[in-house]
C-alpha positions, 0 to 999 in steps of 0.5 A, a space after each residue: 659271098 657276104 655281098 650276095 647274102 646281104 642282097 638276098 636278105 634285103 630283097 626278101 624284106 623289100 616289098 616294093 618293085 622299085 626298091 628291089 630294082 634299086 638294090 639290084 642296080 647297087 649290087 651290079 655297081 658295087 660288086 666286081 666281075 665275075 661275082 656280080 654275074 654269078 649273083 645275077 645268074 642265081 637270081 634268074 635261075 640260070 645256075 643249076 647244081 645237081 649234087 645238093 638236094 633237100 633230102 641230103 640237107 635234112 640228112 645232115 641236120 638229122 646228124 646234128 639235131 633231134 628230128 622232131 625239134 628240126 620238124 617243129 623248127 621248120 614248121 615255125 620258120 616256114 623255110 628250110 634254108 632259113 631253118 638250117 642256117 639258124 640251127 647250124 652250130 658255129 659262128 664262122 665269119 669267113 668271106 669266100 668269093 661267090 665265083 669260088 663257091 660256084 666253082 666248088 658246087 659245079 665240080 663236087 661229086 655226089 659222094 663228096 657233096 655232104 662233106 663239102 656242104 658241111 665244110 662251107 656251112 661251118 665257115 659261114 655265119 647265119 646270113 651267108 649259110 642262108 645264101 649258100 643253101 638258097 644258091 645250092 638248091 636253086 630255091 631263091 624265092 625272094 620275090 624277084 623274077 628273071 624279068 625284074 632282074 633284066 629290068 634292073 640291068 636295063 636301068 643299070 646300063 640306061 638301055 631298053 629292057 627289050 635289048 637285054 631280052 633279045 640278047 639274053 639267050 646268047 649270053 652265059 654266066 657270068 655275063 662279063 661282056 654284057 656288063 662291059 657294054 652296060 658300063 660303056 667299056 665295050 660294044 654291045 654283044 652280038 646276038 649269038 643265039 639262033 632263034 632268039 626271043 623277041 619281046 612280046 606285045 601285050 594288051 591292056 585291060 579294056 575299060 568298057 566306057 572307052 568303047 564309045 570312043 572306039 570305032 568297031 571298023 578299026 579293030 579285029 576281034 579274036 577269042 582269048 583262049 585259056 592257055 599260056 602265051 608262047 613264042 615258037 621260033 625256028 631259025 637255022 635249025 634251032 627250034 625253041 618255044 619261049 614263054 611270054 617272059 622269055 623262058 625257054 620251055 622247049 624241053 617240055 613240048 618235044 611233040 610241038 618242036 618236032 613239027 617246027 620245020 619252018 624258018 620264022 617266029 610265031 606268037 600264039 597260045 599253047 593249048 592241049 587239043 584232042 581231036 579238035 577240042 581244046 582241053 582245060 587249063 588243068 590239062 595243060 598243067 600236066 605238061 607245064 614246068 617239066 624238064 622232060 615229058 613221057 610219051 604217055 603224057 604227050 599222048 594223053 595231053 597233046 600240045 598245040 599252038 593256036 597262032 595269033 601273029 607272025 613276027 619273022 618270016 625267014 629273014 624278014 622282020 614283020 613286026 613293023 608291018 600293020 596287023 592287017 598285013 601280018 595277019 594275011 602273012 600269018 594265014 599263008 605261013 601256018 597253012 603250010 604247017 601240020 594242022 595236028 599241031 598248028 592253026 590260026 586264031 579265028 577272027 570274029 565278025 561283028 558290026 557293033 560293040 553290043 553284038 560283040 558283047 553278047 558273043 563275049 558273054 556266051 562264047 562257043 567253048 567254056 575254055 575261052 576267057 574272053 576277047 582280044 581286040 587289035 587295031 588293024 593298023 597296029 605294029 608289033 612293039 614290045 611291052 604294053 602300049 596303050 591303045 593298039 591291043 585290048 583284052 576284054 575278059 569275061 566277068 569273074 565267077 564269085 562264090 562264098 566259101 569257108 576257110 578250112 586250112 591255113 599254111 605259113 607263107 614264104 619270104 616276108 610272109 613266113 611268119 604269117 598264115 597266108 595260104 588258105 584252103 577254102 571249101 563249100 558245103 556238100 548235101 550231107 552238111 560237110 565242107 569239101 575243099 574247092 580251092 586255095 588262094 594266097 592273095 587278094 587281101 590287104 596287109 591289115 586283113 592278113 594280120 586279122 586272118 592270121 590271128 583268127 587262124 591262130 585262135 581257132 586252130 583245131 588240128 595240125 598236119 605238119 605245117 598246115 593248120 586245120 581251122 574251126 569251121 562250123 555252120 555257126 562259126 568260122 570265116 567266110 571268104 568271097 572268092 573270085 575265079 576265072 573258070 572252073 574245070 572238072 577234076 578227078 584229083 580233087 575230092 570236090 570234083 572241081 578245080 578253080 582257075 586263078 582263085 583269089 580272095 576278093 572280100 572277107 565276109 566277117 558278117 556272114 555265117 558259114 552256114 550261108 556259104 555256097 554249096 557244091 551244087 552251085 559249082 556243079 551248075 557252073 560246069 553245066 
């Protein structure tokens, strides 16, 4: 457990991607089976313990410390696991193997869980208590994605990450056969999963200056829809929907799965479509990140696949074929599926780049993000090869908004106020929140904003600080965002898509920031 807790501590404090990969590779090299496999499963969110919940942990703390003191401590620290690990009395220094901890947590009953957690917390020091709590609650917010962990595995074994991704859904923790292969002690594991994930091909951002060197006749153009990229695979009776990073999200979309009566694998965009009209991304969010979905949600927000590509047709792998040929096969393949759940992405006819630029500037539907350009002769390869595919997104929207609320971040930002809610002016002269962002600024700018928040806090609501914001005093953010939707859940009536802080406007008086009418005009 000490090795796992040390890994978490170092990952949290290591901002660089390559640094995190190096730490993971060292862990895989130095820690024996099965502990390293369970550590990997915890990081990739493939371990789940149902009997340890945050409410139970708060109850344990309520028995040991004044509730108001715990609330204030949690507010200051910004992370429940770290707060409990520091406040828990006891200097236990035992080291228990991670595999034994996993076995205990998997077998414990709901009735026994509180006593078991007390015993374990008493036996550990602060660092190991933190790791235990993160492990038990599944809250490993340490800046490591499942894909980054797989890239570390690939580096550890000197193989391509695509080989790891294609095997992943047929493997189970603690992955001893995988490590044996990566260390050269055994053959590569057989692909055990039906309907495996096939690593996706990605597009590069288009540098418009490079259009002069590109020939329009060499490229197909499609609309880029504001949904999420998915892969729908149905083979041997096993039906799965994967995100672009290989996460199985099938359980959230049973209405699509029910219509996947085919043998093959489609690449496409997951959308909400009602009577032929594509819904906003906020509609799709009603269905995302759910383990189960109600019949009512499925009726209100029907899921739909707009297919871009055909990767597998029965037993035939189509990825080595040129896009032009795959596209023809795709149209025939999707033509046999339910048009209530599947269609094929429209190809846009154009003769020159200027004509296509005009269409990009005025797409037929507001939920279109821009264009995709694909070479007709491109084969389907994993990753982001430069040259075959390009994404040509619409220019972002820009507004000036006023900082209203701030909240502490997580991980390395837990001591800074780094999550910001900003607003614009109403006709009555009041500020109304229109969005929230936590990136787009430098580390130095973060320190400056944090100081401004601390110096100008006017109220506190738990972990949130209300910041002084008046017509002649406050902090103005220039905010860039990809789109705007109407929203009955927000007081302003609007919801931003991918807002980010593009510039700090220390020079601008808050009274000159934008008004809600400007956003309403963008909605049309």
